[in-house]
C-alpha positions in Angstrom: -23.5 1.9 30.3 -19.8 1.2 29.4 -17.8 -1.4 31.3 -14.8 -3.6 30.6 -15.4 -7.2 29.3 -14.0 -8.3 32.7 -16.7 -6.4 34.6 -19.4 -7.4 32.1 -18.7 -11.2 32.4 -18.5 -11.1 36.2 -21.8 -9.2 36.3 -23.4 -11.5 33.8 -22.4 -14.7 35.7 -23.8 -13.3 38.9 -27.0 -12.2 37.3 -27.5 -15.6 35.7 -26.5 -17.3 38.9 -24.1 -19.7 37.1 -20.5 -20.6 37.7 -17.8 -20.1 35.0 -17.6 -23.9 34.7 -21.3 -24.2 34.0 -21.1 -21.2 31.6 -18.2 -23.0 29.7 -20.0 -26.3 29.6 -23.1 -24.8 28.1 -21.4 -22.5 25.6 -18.6 -24.9 24.6 -15.9 -22.3 25.1 -12.7 -23.3 27.0 -12.5 -22.5 30.7 -9.2 -20.7 30.0 -11.1 -18.2 27.8 -13.6 -17.3 30.4 -10.9 -17.1 33.1 -8.9 -14.7 30.8 -12.0 -12.5 30.3 -12.8 -12.5 34.0 -9.3 -12.0 35.4 -7.3 -10.2 32.7 -10.1 -8.6 30.7 -9.0 -10.5 27.6 -11.3 -9.7 24.7 -13.0 -12.7 23.2 -13.1 -13.2 19.5 -16.2 -12.8 17.5 -16.7 -16.6 17.2 -16.5 -16.9 21.0 -19.1 -14.1 21.3 -21.3 -15.9 18.8 -21.1 -19.1 20.8 -22.1 -17.3 24.0 -25.0 -15.5 22.2 -26.3 -18.8 20.8 -26.8 -20.1 24.3 -27.4 -16.9 26.2 -29.2 -14.5 23.8 -29.4 -12.0 26.7 -25.6 -11.7 26.8 -25.6 -8.3 25.2 -22.2 -7.0 24.3 -20.5 -4.9 21.7 -16.7 -4.4 21.4 -16.4 -0.9 20.1 -13.4 0.8 18.4 -14.4 4.2 19.6 -14.4 3.0 23.2 -11.0 1.4 23.0 -9.9 -2.2 23.7 -11.8 -4.1 26.2 -14.8 -1.8 26.6 -18.3 -3.2 26.2 -21.6 -1.6 25.5 -25.0 -3.3 25.5 -26.4 -4.3 22.2 -29.8 -2.8 21.6 -30.7 -5.1 18.7 -29.5 -8.0 16.6 -28.9 -5.5 13.8 -26.0 -4.0 15.9 -24.6 -7.5 16.4 -24.9 -8.1 12.6 -23.2 -4.8 12.0 -20.3 -5.8 14.2 -20.1 -9.2 12.5 -20.0 -7.4 9.1 -17.2 -5.1 10.2 -15.3 -8.1 11.5 -15.9 -10.1 8.3 -14.9 -7.0 6.3 -11.6 -6.7 8.2 -10.9 -10.4 7.7 -11.6 -10.1 4.0 -9.5 -7.0 3.7 -6.6 -8.8 5.4 -7.0 -11.8 3.0 -7.1 -9.4 0.0 -3.9 -7.8 1.2 -2.2 -11.2 1.7 -3.4 -12.3 -1.8 -2.1 -9.1 -3.4 1.3 -9.5 -1.7 1.4 -13.1 -2.9 0.4 -12.0 -6.4 3.1 -9.4 -6.5 5.7 -12.1 -5.4 4.4 -14.5 -8.2 4.5 -11.7 -10.7 8.2 -10.9 -9.8 9.0 -14.6 -10.1 7.3 -14.7 -13.5 9.2 -11.7 -14.7 12.5 -13.3 -13.6 11.5 -16.6 -15.4 10.7 -14.7 -18.6 14.2 -13.0 -18.4 15.8 -16.4 -17.9 13.8 -17.9 -20.8 14.9 -15.0 -23.1 18.6 -15.6 -22.2 18.2 -19.3 -22.9 16.6 -18.7 -26.3 19.5 -16.4 -27.2 22.0 -19.0 -26.1 20.0 -21.7 -28.0 20.1 -19.5 -31.2 23.9 -19.1 -30.8 24.4 -22.8 -30.3 22.3 -23.6 -33.4 24.5 -21.2 -35.4 27.6 -22.8 -34.1 26.2 -26.3 -35.0 25.4 -25.1 -38.5 29.0 -23.7 -38.9 30.4 -27.0 -37.6 28.2 -29.0 -40.0 29.4 -26.9 -42.9 33.0 -27.4 -41.9 32.4 -31.2 -41.4 30.8 -31.4 -44.9 33.6 -29.6 -46.4 36.2 -31.8 -44.7 34.2 -34.9 -45.7 34.1 -33.8 -49.3 37.9 -33.2 -49.2 38.4 -36.6 -47.6 36.2 -38.3 -50.2 38.2 -36.7 -53.1 41.5 -37.7 -51.5 40.4 -41.3 -51.2 39.3 -41.3 -54.8 42.6 -39.8 -55.8 41.2 -36.5 -57.0 43.4 -33.5 -56.3 42.2 -30.1 -55.3 42.9 -28.8 -58.7 41.0 -31.5 -60.4 38.1 -31.0 -57.9 37.9 -27.3 -58.8 38.0 -28.1 -62.5 35.2 -30.7 -62.1 33.2 -28.2 -60.0 33.6 -25.5 -62.7 32.7 -27.8 -65.5 29.7 -29.2 -63.6 
């Protein structure tokens, strides 16, 4: 027999001869949840359904994709409930995998950008080292010239000394 969650909950409470407040106190689910199921036909989550089943094992339900949102069928066995739980767990894991893949792609893109920046910095660093070497050579040359000048050696004498050396 197919019925909406709204009809099922109303029927179940009547059959059990309990109020929705008693139902909520025993199951630990919020009163707003049961009111939503009873008045608007709001589908409970799997965790809510597990709480209900832990207190009321005869609360037989099954939200079915084939039947559309809000429709309920009776569960013939705990295997059917386990199957539903497995499907829900699979959907949750699939969503988590998609989220992680998206995050991984983002991190990969950031890593590629950092590698590009690193390469540019290494090239700039190499250029700076070359410039420092050129400046060092120029400094040494000027220092040698300055030393010769202070010792009174002319450029011609320095060249002669270098050739002789």
